[in-house]
gemmi code that builds the backbone of each chain (N, CA, C; Angstrom):
import gemmi

chains = {
    "A": [
        ("GLN", (0.906, -1.588, 4.350), (0.805, -2.730, 5.239), (0.993, -2.329, 6.699)),
        ("SER", (0.169, -1.422, 7.189), (0.243, -1.018, 8.581), (-0.460, -2.034, 9.457)),
        ("ALA", (0.079, -2.227, 10.674), (-0.504, -3.183, 11.606), (-1.934, -2.778, 11.961)),
        ("LEU", (-2.762, -3.781, 12.169), (-4.121, -3.545, 12.631), (-4.067, -3.049, 14.074)),
        ("THR", (-5.043, -2.237, 14.466), (-5.016, -1.622, 15.792), (-5.828, -2.424, 16.805)),
        ("GLN", (-5.164, -2.808, 17.875), (-5.812, -3.508, 18.993), (-5.550, -2.716, 20.276)),
        ("PRO", (-6.431, -2.834, 21.276), (-6.133, -2.211, 22.570), (-4.952, -2.913, 23.209)),
        ("ALA", (-4.125, -2.161, 23.909), (-2.925, -2.749, 24.501), (-3.270, -3.782, 25.558)),
        ("SER", (-4.337, -3.536, 26.293), (-4.689, -4.455, 27.363), (-6.191, -4.477, 27.603)),
        ("VAL", (-6.655, -5.624, 28.033), (-8.045, -5.832, 28.431), (-8.010, -6.750, 29.647)),
        ("SER", (-8.872, -6.467, 30.616), (-8.894, -7.311, 31.806), (-10.321, -7.657, 32.202)),
        ("GLY", (-10.456, -8.721, 32.960), (-11.758, -9.143, 33.449), (-11.606, -10.126, 34.582)),
        ("SER", (-12.660, -10.297, 35.334), (-12.665, -11.247, 36.437), (-13.069, -12.626, 35.934)),
        ("PRO", (-12.690, -13.660, 36.654), (-13.104, -15.011, 36.258), (-14.621, -15.098, 36.084)),
        ("GLY", (-15.037, -15.733, 35.000), (-16.449, -15.896, 34.713), (-17.055, -14.795, 33.864)),
        ("GLN", (-16.386, -13.661, 33.812), (-16.895, -12.561, 33.018), (-16.606, -12.776, 31.534)),
        ("SER", (-17.180, -11.882, 30.705), (-16.889, -11.886, 29.270), (-16.100, -10.634, 28.934)),
        ("ILE", (-15.154, -10.783, 28.024), (-14.412, -9.630, 27.533), (-14.398, -9.674, 26.015)),
        ("THR", (-14.201, -8.503, 25.412), (-14.135, -8.399, 23.957), (-12.902, -7.606, 23.552)),
        ("ILE", (-12.167, -8.148, 22.599), (-10.972, -7.494, 22.068), (-11.285, -7.025, 20.652)),
        ("SER", (-11.022, -5.768, 20.387), (-11.287, -5.227, 19.061), (-10.033, -5.237, 18.192)),
        ("CYS", (-10.249, -5.209, 16.904), (-9.161, -5.249, 15.927), (-9.596, -4.364, 14.759)),
        ("THR", (-9.032, -3.180, 14.682), (-9.485, -2.208, 13.692), (-8.505, -2.080, 12.537)),
        ("GLY", (-9.026, -2.255, 11.352), (-8.220, -2.113, 10.146), (-8.819, -1.065, 9.232)),
        ("THR", (-8.763, -1.346, 7.956), (-9.272, -0.415, 6.951), (-10.139, -1.158, 5.936)),
        ("SER", (-10.636, -0.430, 4.974), (-11.433, -1.045, 3.913), (-10.566, -1.863, 2.958)),
        ("SER", (-9.253, -1.803, 3.137), (-8.338, -2.582, 2.299), (-7.998, -3.935, 2.905)),
        ("ASP", (-8.349, -4.115, 4.172), (-8.048, -5.396, 4.803), (-9.286, -5.934, 5.527)),
        ("VAL", (-9.422, -5.640, 6.808), (-10.537, -6.195, 7.582), (-11.885, -5.943, 6.919)),
        ("GLY", (-12.102, -4.724, 6.456), (-13.395, -4.346, 5.910), (-13.735, -4.959, 4.577)),
        ("ASN", (-12.735, -5.490, 3.872), (-12.973, -5.957, 2.513), (-12.992, -7.480, 2.377)),
        ("TYR", (-12.588, -8.173, 3.418), (-12.507, -9.637, 3.330), (-12.967, -10.284, 4.636)),
        ("ASN", (-13.637, -11.396, 4.512), (-14.011, -12.169, 5.701), (-12.906, -13.191, 5.997)),
        ("LEU", (-11.693, -12.676, 6.081), (-10.520, -13.521, 6.273), (-9.707, -12.986, 7.440)),
        ("VAL", (-10.338, -13.002, 8.609), (-9.696, -12.556, 9.842), (-9.503, -13.766, 10.745)),
        ("SER", (-8.330, -13.859, 11.315), (-8.030, -14.931, 12.261), (-7.536, -14.325, 13.566)),
        ("TRP", (-7.611, -15.131, 14.626), (-7.177, -14.688, 15.951), (-6.244, -15.747, 16.549)),
        ("TYR", (-5.217, -15.265, 17.278), (-4.216, -16.134, 17.861), (-4.022, -15.809, 19.326)),
        ("GLN", (-3.805, -16.867, 20.105), (-3.479, -16.745, 21.524), (-2.010, -17.113, 21.692)),
        ("GLN", (-1.274, -16.299, 22.434), (0.141, -16.608, 22.666), (0.481, -16.443, 24.129)),
        ("HIS", (0.883, -17.537, 24.766), (1.387, -17.483, 26.127), (2.872, -17.155, 26.079)),
        ("PRO", (3.413, -16.550, 27.136), (4.822, -16.135, 27.144), (5.769, -17.277, 26.806)),
        ("GLY", (6.660, -17.012, 25.857), (7.658, -18.001, 25.478), (7.143, -19.139, 24.622)),
        ("LYS", (5.892, -19.067, 24.223), (5.290, -20.142, 23.422), (4.920, -19.656, 22.020)),
        ("ALA", (4.697, -20.618, 21.146), (4.233, -20.284, 19.803), (2.756, -19.883, 19.846)),
        ("PRO", (2.326, -19.062, 18.912), (0.901, -18.702, 18.855), (0.024, -19.917, 18.572)),
        ("LYS", (-1.251, -19.795, 18.954), (-2.241, -20.847, 18.720), (-3.440, -20.233, 18.013)),
        ("LEU", (-3.875, -20.867, 16.930), (-5.037, -20.387, 16.177), (-6.314, -20.620, 16.988)),
        ("MET", (-7.073, -19.542, 17.201), (-8.303, -19.625, 17.988), (-9.553, -19.441, 17.122)),
        ("ILE", (-9.457, -18.583, 16.120), (-10.582, -18.263, 15.231), (-10.033, -18.032, 13.826)),
        ("TYR", (-10.755, -18.496, 12.794), (-10.367, -18.166, 11.424), (-11.627, -17.858, 10.618)),
        ("GLU", (-11.443, -17.209, 9.494), (-12.572, -16.760, 8.661), (-13.622, -16.056, 9.520)),
        ("VAL", (-13.152, -15.168, 10.383), (-13.951, -14.288, 11.255), (-14.636, -15.018, 12.405)),
        ("THR", (-15.322, -16.131, 12.104), (-16.173, -16.755, 13.119), (-15.906, -18.235, 13.382)),
        ("LYS", (-15.081, -18.880, 12.592), (-14.916, -20.333, 12.709), (-13.879, -20.708, 13.769)),
        ("ARG", (-14.177, -21.773, 14.492), (-13.261, -22.274, 15.519), (-12.610, -23.571, 15.049)),
        ("PRO", (-11.274, -23.656, 15.157), (-10.621, -24.930, 14.806), (-11.041, -26.014, 15.805)),
        ("SER", (-10.876, -27.236, 15.391), (-11.173, -28.350, 16.260), (-10.345, -28.245, 17.543)),
        ("GLY", (-10.997, -28.425, 18.670), (-10.299, -28.416, 19.947), (-10.301, -27.078, 20.674)),
        ("VAL", (-10.702, -26.024, 20.001), (-10.768, -24.713, 20.651), (-12.114, -24.565, 21.363)),
        ("SER", (-12.060, -24.097, 22.595), (-13.264, -23.972, 23.412), (-14.291, -23.048, 22.763)),
        ("ASN", (-15.563, -23.386, 22.929), (-16.635, -22.545, 22.389), (-16.836, -21.285, 23.230)),
        ("ARG", (-15.989, -21.078, 24.224), (-16.010, -19.807, 24.953), (-15.392, -18.684, 24.109)),
        ("PHE", (-14.718, -19.064, 23.060), (-14.103, -18.098, 22.155), (-14.985, -17.935, 20.910)),
        ("SER", (-15.305, -16.681, 20.586), (-16.117, -16.426, 19.407), (-15.636, -15.166, 18.702)),
        ("GLY", (-15.862, -15.110, 17.391), (-15.421, -13.967, 16.609), (-16.561, -13.343, 15.847)),
        ("SER", (-16.382, -12.069, 15.517), (-17.368, -11.340, 14.735), (-16.672, -10.212, 13.997)),
        ("LYS", (-17.424, -9.556, 13.116), (-16.873, -8.426, 12.376), (-17.988, -7.464, 12.012)),
        ("SER", (-17.657, -6.181, 12.088), (-18.579, -5.141, 11.644), (-17.757, -4.054, 10.983)),
        ("GLY", (-17.993, -3.852, 9.699), (-17.219, -2.845, 8.978), (-15.738, -3.161, 8.998)),
        ("ASN", (-14.948, -2.193, 9.399), (-13.493, -2.355, 9.430), (-12.964, -2.903, 10.750)),
        ("THR", (-13.854, -3.316, 11.641), (-13.438, -3.800, 12.953), (-13.905, -5.236, 13.205)),
        ("ALA", (-12.932, -6.077, 13.535), (-13.227, -7.450, 13.946), (-13.112, -7.526, 15.465)),
        ("SER", (-13.773, -8.512, 16.045), (-13.758, -8.648, 17.497), (-13.640, -10.104, 17.909)),
        ("LEU", (-12.952, -10.309, 19.022), (-12.845, -11.623, 19.658), (-13.477, -11.505, 21.040)),
        ("THR", (-14.422, -12.367, 21.324), (-15.060, -12.378, 22.637), (-14.687, -13.658, 23.363)),
        ("ILE", (-14.269, -13.496, 24.611), (-13.997, -14.634, 25.476), (-15.041, -14.602, 26.580)),
        ("SER", (-15.865, -15.624, 26.624), (-16.885, -15.693, 27.661), (-16.440, -16.658, 28.755)),
        ("GLY", (-17.007, -16.495, 29.958), (-16.624, -17.360, 31.067), (-15.125, -17.351, 31.287)),
        ("LEU", (-14.558, -16.159, 31.393), (-13.111, -15.969, 31.478), (-12.482, -16.891, 32.525)),
        ("GLN", (-11.377, -17.530, 32.155), (-10.661, -18.433, 33.058), (-9.207, -17.989, 33.182)),
        ("ALA", (-8.567, -18.430, 34.247), (-7.179, -18.034, 34.500), (-6.271, -18.403, 33.330)),
        ("GLU", (-6.537, -19.527, 32.700), (-5.701, -20.004, 31.585), (-5.850, -19.145, 30.327)),
        ("ASP", (-6.847, -18.255, 30.310), (-7.032, -17.377, 29.153), (-6.082, -16.182, 29.196)),
        ("GLU", (-5.393, -16.006, 30.301), (-4.447, -14.889, 30.413), (-3.301, -15.119, 29.449)),
        ("ALA", (-3.172, -14.222, 28.474), (-2.207, -14.385, 27.386), (-2.260, -13.136, 26.508)),
        ("GLU", (-1.407, -13.137, 25.489), (-1.440, -12.092, 24.468), (-2.292, -12.611, 23.315)),
        ("TYR", (-3.114, -11.732, 22.738), (-3.976, -12.120, 21.617), (-3.705, -11.224, 20.413)),
        ("TYR", (-3.610, -11.843, 19.252), (-3.352, -11.116, 18.012), (-4.421, -11.443, 16.973)),
        ("CYS", (-4.869, -10.412, 16.269), (-5.715, -10.647, 15.110), (-4.825, -10.607, 13.869)),
        ("CYS", (-5.359, -11.114, 12.768), (-4.630, -11.120, 11.509), (-5.649, -11.067, 10.379)),
        ("SER", (-5.397, -10.249, 9.396), (-6.327, -10.116, 8.276), (-5.620, -10.258, 6.940)),
        ("TYR", (-6.326, -10.799, 5.962), (-5.860, -10.752, 4.584), (-5.864, -9.281, 4.172)),
        ("ALA", (-4.801, -8.880, 3.464), (-4.659, -7.471, 3.098), (-4.573, -7.275, 1.587)),
        ("GLY", (-4.986, -8.299, 0.838), (-4.939, -8.191, -0.608), (-3.588, -8.602, -1.164)),
        ("SER", (-3.563, -8.922, -2.446), (-2.316, -9.298, -3.128), (-1.583, -10.408, -2.407)),
        ("SER", (-2.358, -11.327, -1.824), (-1.801, -12.510, -1.140), (-0.905, -12.159, 0.029)),
        ("THR", (-1.165, -11.036, 0.686), (-0.389, -10.635, 1.862), (-1.283, -10.593, 3.102)),
        ("TYR", (-0.656, -10.606, 4.248), (-1.377, -10.654, 5.516), (-0.783, -9.640, 6.489)),
        ("VAL", (-1.652, -9.109, 7.357), (-1.199, -8.151, 8.349), (-1.751, -8.540, 9.712)),
        ("PHE", (-0.880, -8.496, 10.726), (-1.281, -8.805, 12.093), (-1.669, -7.531, 12.839)),
        ("GLY", (-2.369, -7.734, 13.934), (-2.692, -6.642, 14.825), (-1.536, -6.373, 15.778)),
        ("THR", (-1.679, -5.309, 16.545), (-0.628, -4.872, 17.470), (-0.554, -5.712, 18.736)),
        ("GLY", (-1.577, -6.503, 18.984), (-1.568, -7.388, 20.136), (-2.281, -6.812, 21.343)),
        ("THR", (-2.960, -7.670, 22.089), (-3.686, -7.271, 23.301), (-3.336, -8.221, 24.437)),
        ("LYS", (-2.899, -7.657, 25.535), (-2.604, -8.446, 26.731), (-3.887, -8.615, 27.529)),
        ("VAL", (-4.326, -9.843, 27.696), (-5.511, -10.128, 28.504), (-5.081, -10.543, 29.899)),
        ("THR", (-5.619, -9.846, 30.885), (-5.319, -10.138, 32.286), (-6.581, -10.613, 32.990)),
        ("VAL", (-6.465, -11.732, 33.686), (-7.578, -12.242, 34.481), (-7.354, -11.799, 35.922)),
        ("LEU", (-8.251, -10.960, 36.404), (-8.076, -10.325, 37.716), (-8.249, -11.305, 38.870)),
    ],
    "B": [
        ("GLU", (1.996, -37.441, 15.121), (1.802, -36.085, 15.645), (2.218, -35.059, 14.595)),
        ("VAL", (1.354, -34.106, 14.364), (1.669, -33.025, 13.435), (2.712, -32.117, 14.068)),
        ("GLN", (3.804, -31.875, 13.355), (4.905, -31.120, 13.957), (5.686, -30.331, 12.921)),
        ("LEU", (6.140, -29.147, 13.340), (7.044, -28.322, 12.555), (8.236, -27.987, 13.436)),
        ("VAL", (9.432, -28.195, 12.915), (10.642, -27.927, 13.693), (11.583, -27.052, 12.879)),
        ("GLU", (11.801, -25.840, 13.373), (12.686, -24.895, 12.703), (14.130, -25.073, 13.167)),
        ("SER", (15.041, -24.678, 12.296), (16.460, -24.685, 12.637), (17.174, -23.656, 11.764)),
        ("GLY", (18.424, -23.377, 12.116), (19.237, -22.493, 11.287), (19.421, -21.084, 11.813)),
        ("GLY", (18.746, -20.751, 12.906), (18.906, -19.418, 13.462), (20.281, -19.232, 14.093)),
        ("GLY", (20.578, -17.988, 14.443), (21.865, -17.708, 15.071), (22.210, -16.239, 14.987)),
        ("LEU", (23.455, -15.945, 15.318), (23.968, -14.581, 15.291), (24.663, -14.323, 13.960)),
        ("VAL", (24.309, -13.240, 13.310), (24.905, -12.888, 12.022), (25.135, -11.386, 11.992)),
        ("GLN", (26.188, -10.973, 11.294), (26.489, -9.551, 11.187), (25.577, -8.867, 10.179)),
        ("PRO", (25.360, -7.569, 10.354), (24.574, -6.819, 9.363), (25.167, -7.000, 7.977)),
        ("GLY", (24.282, -7.222, 7.000), (24.716, -7.475, 5.637), (24.949, -8.944, 5.340)),
        ("GLY", (24.917, -9.758, 6.368), (25.183, -11.184, 6.192), (23.967, -11.968, 5.746)),
        ("SER", (24.154, -13.281, 5.635), (23.094, -14.175, 5.171), (22.882, -15.321, 6.143)),
        ("LEU", (21.690, -15.886, 6.080), (21.327, -17.018, 6.916), (20.235, -17.794, 6.198)),
        ("ARG", (20.227, -19.104, 6.349), (19.174, -19.921, 5.759), (18.463, -20.683, 6.859)),
        ("LEU", (17.177, -20.437, 6.996), (16.350, -21.150, 7.967), (15.701, -22.358, 7.304)),
        ("SER", (15.531, -23.406, 8.090), (14.843, -24.607, 7.620), (13.698, -24.944, 8.558)),
        ("CYS", (12.712, -25.620, 8.020), (11.564, -26.070, 8.812), (11.226, -27.478, 8.351)),
        ("ALA", (11.361, -28.445, 9.255), (11.066, -29.837, 8.940), (9.652, -30.175, 9.388)),
        ("ALA", (8.855, -30.672, 8.460), (7.465, -31.001, 8.751), (7.285, -32.510, 8.899)),
        ("SER", (6.380, -32.905, 9.783), (6.065, -34.315, 9.951), (4.640, -34.469, 10.448)),
        ("GLY", (4.074, -35.648, 10.222), (2.740, -35.950, 10.725), (1.595, -35.522, 9.829)),
        ("PHE", (1.909, -34.962, 8.672), (0.865, -34.576, 7.716), (1.461, -34.571, 6.312)),
        ("THR", (0.592, -34.480, 5.315), (1.038, -34.463, 3.923), (1.466, -33.047, 3.574)),
        ("PHE", (2.768, -32.818, 3.650), (3.342, -31.479, 3.518), (2.928, -30.808, 2.208)),
        ("SER", (2.881, -31.566, 1.147), (2.618, -30.994, -0.179), (1.180, -30.515, -0.361)),
        ("ASN", (0.328, -30.750, 0.619), (-1.075, -30.354, 0.511), (-1.366, -28.952, 1.036)),
        ("ASN", (-0.376, -28.317, 1.693), (-0.664, -27.076, 2.403), (0.210, -25.890, 1.991)),
        ("TRP", (-0.402, -24.709, 1.966), (0.371, -23.476, 1.938), (1.223, -23.437, 3.202)),
        ("MET", (2.418, -22.863, 3.091), (3.299, -22.700, 4.235), (3.760, -21.249, 4.325)),
        ("SER", (4.044, -20.811, 5.550), (4.426, -19.414, 5.767), (5.572, -19.307, 6.770)),
        ("TRP", (6.205, -18.149, 6.755), (7.124, -17.733, 7.809), (6.511, -16.491, 8.472)),
        ("VAL", (6.505, -16.505, 9.789), (6.019, -15.380, 10.592), (7.105, -15.072, 11.605)),
        ("ARG", (7.391, -13.790, 11.845), (8.444, -13.459, 12.790), (7.928, -12.571, 13.922)),
        ("GLN", (8.714, -12.555, 14.999), (8.354, -11.764, 16.171), (9.627, -11.187, 16.778)),
        ("ALA", (9.802, -9.884, 16.647), (10.951, -9.215, 17.245), (10.833, -9.273, 18.768)),
        ("PRO", (11.944, -9.230, 19.477), (11.913, -9.326, 20.942), (10.960, -8.320, 21.574)),
        ("GLY", (10.002, -8.825, 22.343), (9.039, -7.965, 23.022), (8.020, -7.300, 22.133)),
        ("LYS", (7.971, -7.699, 20.863), (7.062, -7.068, 19.901), (6.004, -8.050, 19.406)),
        ("GLY", (5.183, -7.574, 18.473), (4.108, -8.388, 17.941), (4.523, -9.273, 16.777)),
        ("LEU", (3.541, -9.995, 16.261), (3.777, -10.903, 15.149), (3.778, -10.151, 13.821)),
        ("GLU", (4.583, -10.628, 12.892), (4.634, -10.042, 11.547), (4.724, -11.166, 10.518)),
        ("TRP", (3.763, -11.210, 9.607), (3.825, -12.159, 8.499), (4.982, -11.777, 7.586)),
        ("VAL", (5.787, -12.764, 7.196), (6.974, -12.492, 6.379), (6.787, -12.962, 4.935)),
        ("ALA", (6.359, -14.211, 4.763), (6.260, -14.761, 3.406), (5.423, -16.024, 3.413)),
        ("ASN", (4.884, -16.368, 2.260), (4.232, -17.673, 2.136), (4.468, -18.252, 0.752)),
        ("ILE", (4.185, -19.557, 0.631), (4.455, -20.289, -0.605), (3.353, -21.299, -0.837)),
        ("LYS", (2.920, -21.394, -2.072), (1.863, -22.300, -2.465), (2.328, -23.754, -2.365)),
        ("GLN", (1.351, -24.666, -2.409), (1.658, -26.088, -2.222), (2.776, -26.600, -3.142)),
        ("ASP", (2.731, -26.210, -4.416), (3.712, -26.730, -5.369), (4.885, -25.775, -5.591)),
        ("GLY", (4.925, -24.699, -4.821), (6.022, -23.737, -4.929), (5.885, -22.762, -6.081)),
        ("SER", (4.764, -22.790, -6.777), (4.606, -21.971, -7.976), (4.262, -20.509, -7.675)),
        ("ALA", (3.889, -20.217, -6.454), (3.558, -18.839, -6.074), (4.183, -18.526, -4.727)),
        ("LYS", (4.782, -17.339, -4.635), (5.452, -16.911, -3.413), (5.128, -15.435, -3.181)),
        ("TYR", (4.897, -15.076, -1.924), (4.542, -13.697, -1.604), (5.317, -13.248, -0.376)),
        ("TYR", (5.612, -11.947, -0.311), (6.461, -11.411, 0.747), (5.907, -10.099, 1.301)),
        ("VAL", (6.224, -9.819, 2.553), (5.965, -8.501, 3.098), (6.952, -7.535, 2.442)),
        ("ASP", (6.558, -6.296, 2.256), (7.379, -5.341, 1.524), (8.787, -5.209, 2.090)),
        ("SER", (8.929, -5.269, 3.395), (10.217, -4.997, 4.040), (11.282, -6.058, 3.750)),
        ("VAL", (10.896, -7.214, 3.222), (11.892, -8.254, 2.932), (11.995, -8.571, 1.447)),
        ("LYS", (11.162, -7.946, 0.641), (11.206, -8.216, -0.796), (12.592, -7.908, -1.371)),
        ("GLY", (13.100, -8.831, -2.176), (14.414, -8.661, -2.776), (15.554, -9.113, -1.889)),
        ("ARG", (15.276, -9.380, -0.622), (16.320, -9.843, 0.313), (16.081, -11.271, 0.780)),
        ("PHE", (14.824, -11.638, 0.982), (14.472, -12.977, 1.470), (13.848, -13.792, 0.346)),
        ("THR", (14.094, -15.103, 0.383), (13.479, -16.008, -0.582), (12.924, -17.220, 0.153)),
        ("ILE", (11.638, -17.469, -0.028), (11.004, -18.647, 0.549), (11.016, -19.758, -0.497)),
        ("SER", (11.230, -20.984, -0.036), (11.211, -22.131, -0.944), (10.797, -23.368, -0.165)),
        ("ARG", (10.535, -24.430, -0.890), (10.139, -25.684, -0.247), (10.629, -26.857, -1.064)),
        ("ASP", (10.794, -27.988, -0.387), (11.151, -29.243, -1.035), (10.143, -30.264, -0.539)),
        ("ASN", (9.131, -30.536, -1.344), (8.079, -31.451, -0.897), (8.581, -32.885, -0.733)),
        ("ALA", (9.613, -33.248, -1.448), (10.169, -34.598, -1.307), (10.855, -34.773, 0.050)),
        ("LYS", (11.333, -33.657, 0.597), (12.010, -33.697, 1.893), (11.134, -33.150, 3.017)),
        ("ASN", (9.875, -32.829, 2.696), (8.964, -32.265, 3.701), (9.578, -31.069, 4.429)),
        ("SER", (10.165, -30.187, 3.651), (10.908, -29.081, 4.259), (10.586, -27.728, 3.625)),
        ("LEU", (10.588, -26.725, 4.469), (10.384, -25.329, 4.078), (11.660, -24.565, 4.408)),
        ("TYR", (11.974, -23.571, 3.588), (13.201, -22.811, 3.790), (12.936, -21.311, 3.700)),
        ("LEU", (13.851, -20.547, 4.326), (13.848, -19.101, 4.155), (15.300, -18.659, 4.021)),
        ("GLN", (15.671, -18.253, 2.825), (17.003, -17.710, 2.591), (16.954, -16.217, 2.854)),
        ("MET", (17.774, -15.765, 3.792), (17.756, -14.362, 4.196), (19.111, -13.729, 3.858)),
        ("ASN", (19.105, -12.759, 2.981), (20.315, -12.046, 2.581), (20.236, -10.590, 2.998)),
        ("SER", (21.365, -9.913, 2.964), (21.431, -8.480, 3.304), (20.694, -8.191, 4.603)),
        ("LEU", (21.001, -8.980, 5.608), (20.272, -8.871, 6.873), (20.548, -7.548, 7.572)),
        ("ARG", (19.503, -7.059, 8.244), (19.560, -5.788, 8.958), (19.233, -6.020, 10.421)),
        ("ALA", (19.581, -5.066, 11.260), (19.286, -5.185, 12.683), (17.787, -5.393, 12.920)),
        ("GLU", (16.963, -4.762, 12.114), (15.515, -4.868, 12.289), (14.949, -6.231, 11.879)),
        ("ASP", (15.782, -7.100, 11.346), (15.354, -8.469, 11.039), (15.513, -9.384, 12.261)),
        ("THR", (16.102, -8.855, 13.323), (16.262, -9.639, 14.550), (14.898, -10.037, 15.093)),
        ("ALA", (14.688, -11.347, 15.239), (13.378, -11.841, 15.653), (13.414, -13.355, 15.838)),
        ("VAL", (12.377, -13.866, 16.476), (12.107, -15.300, 16.417), (11.331, -15.547, 15.131)),
        ("TYR", (11.785, -16.505, 14.343), (11.124, -16.833, 13.085), (10.367, -18.148, 13.258)),
        ("TYR", (9.066, -18.072, 13.006), (8.205, -19.245, 13.096), (7.833, -19.750, 11.707)),
        ("CYS", (7.828, -21.043, 11.571), (7.278, -21.709, 10.407), (5.816, -22.028, 10.737)),
        ("ALA", (4.907, -21.826, 9.790), (3.497, -22.066, 10.078), (2.798, -22.718, 8.897)),
        ("ARG", (1.895, -23.631, 9.206), (1.120, -24.311, 8.179), (-0.299, -23.767, 8.134)),
        ("ALA", (-0.810, -23.551, 6.946), (-2.180, -23.074, 6.817), (-3.185, -24.158, 7.204)),
        ("HIS", (-4.323, -23.705, 7.688), (-5.430, -24.619, 7.984), (-5.832, -25.329, 6.696)),
        ("SER", (-5.960, -26.632, 6.743), (-6.208, -27.411, 5.534), (-7.510, -27.047, 4.839)),
        ("GLY", (-8.508, -26.621, 5.609), (-9.802, -26.326, 5.008), (-10.073, -24.857, 4.826)),
        ("SER", (-9.008, -24.071, 4.836), (-9.225, -22.624, 4.771), (-8.168, -21.948, 3.915)),
        ("TYR", (-8.030, -20.665, 4.079), (-7.149, -19.853, 3.241), (-5.720, -19.861, 3.793)),
        ("PRO", (-4.746, -19.398, 2.978), (-3.340, -19.485, 3.406), (-3.001, -18.740, 4.684)),
        ("GLY", (-3.797, -17.729, 5.039), (-3.471, -16.921, 6.206), (-4.095, -17.381, 7.508)),
        ("ALA", (-4.717, -18.534, 7.509), (-5.203, -19.134, 8.755), (-4.100, -20.081, 9.222)),
        ("PHE", (-3.240, -19.577, 10.078), (-2.027, -20.301, 10.466), (-2.361, -21.278, 11.595)),
        ("GLU", (-2.573, -22.541, 11.227), (-3.093, -23.512, 12.179), (-2.001, -24.209, 12.990)),
        ("ILE", (-0.915, -24.571, 12.342), (0.163, -25.302, 13.004), (1.420, -24.434, 12.997)),
        ("TRP", (2.063, -24.332, 14.150), (3.254, -23.494, 14.293), (4.419, -24.335, 14.826)),
        ("GLY", (5.621, -23.948, 14.415), (6.808, -24.541, 15.013), (7.136, -23.818, 16.312)),
        ("GLN", (8.236, -24.196, 16.925), (8.639, -23.582, 18.199), (9.435, -22.295, 17.982)),
        ("GLY", (9.844, -22.059, 16.748), (10.567, -20.842, 16.423), (12.071, -21.005, 16.509)),
        ("THR", (12.775, -20.196, 15.719), (14.238, -20.154, 15.767), (14.655, -18.688, 15.805)),
        ("MET", (15.603, -18.375, 16.692), (15.997, -16.973, 16.921), (17.073, -16.535, 15.934)),
        ("VAL", (16.849, -15.401, 15.319), (17.835, -14.785, 14.439), (18.230, -13.440, 15.044)),
        ("THR", (19.522, -13.276, 15.275), (20.032, -12.018, 15.827), (21.006, -11.403, 14.838)),
        ("VAL", (20.710, -10.182, 14.422), (21.574, -9.471, 13.486), (22.278, -8.360, 14.253)),
        ("SER", (23.563, -8.544, 14.455), (24.322, -7.590, 15.263), (25.809, -7.725, 14.979)),
        ("SER", (26.512, -6.616, 15.112), (27.961, -6.649, 14.929), (28.669, -6.839, 16.271)),
    ],
}
model = gemmi.Model(1)
for chain_id, residues in chains.items():
    chain = gemmi.Chain(chain_id)
    for i, (resn, *xyz) in enumerate(residues, 1):
        res = gemmi.Residue()
        res.name, res.seqid = resn, gemmi.SeqId(i, " ")
        for name, pos in zip(("N", "CA", "C"), xyz):
            atom = gemmi.Atom()
            atom.name, atom.element = name, gemmi.Element(name[0])
            atom.pos, atom.b_iso = gemmi.Position(*pos), 0.0
            res.add_atom(atom)
        chain.add_residue(res)
    model.add_chain(chain)
structure = gemmi.Structure()
structure.add_model(model)
structure.setup_entities()
C-alpha cells in the first residue's frame, strides 16, 4: 500500500491550463477505473473534485477534468483561477476493498 | 444540510486508547458506506478504514489492523473509530467521510471538519 506518486508542485498563470499527474501501479491505478481527486485548502477538509476517473460531482466546475492512461491518472485544471490555489490529492482503489492516496501536489497560481 | 461532525480527539499517551465519533445529519445515514481518513501534521491524506451500510463488512489499512475498530450505529446516525495501542505515528487529524451515493466506497464526497488526535507522553 505505497502512496501514489504526484509532483510536489505545479504552477500556472491565471487563465492557463495545468495538469497534475498521479502515478501508481498495475495493482491500483492501472487495474481499476476508480480514481478520485480532492482539493484541500489550508486548514480545511478535502473536497471531492473528480471520481471514477472522469466524473464530476454536482457543483464542481467543468474547468476540472480527469483522465487516465495506463498506471497514470491526471487532473487538468483549465482557465486557472486564484481560488484554485490549493493542495490536490488523487486516490485509487487498491484491491481488497482498500484505498491509497497520492502524495499531494501544491498548485500555485502565479 | 448534509453534515458530518467528528468528536473525541485529544491528547493520549503511547499505548493508550481513544474513541472517535462522527455524527451524521441531513441524509439517510444507513444508505452509505462510511470511512475514516487521517492526515498527519503537514503530511498527506491516508485512508484508514471503511464500513458497509449495514456494518457487515469492514476494511482497514495495514498499519492499523488489529488496533483500530470501525463501527456504526444507524439508529443513532453515528460512525465510530475505536483506537487502541496508539503510537506516535497515529498523530493526525481524523476525518469522517461519506461515500458518493452513486459511486463506489472510495469516492469520498462528504467530509467532516476533522478531530485532532495527538499521541505523546
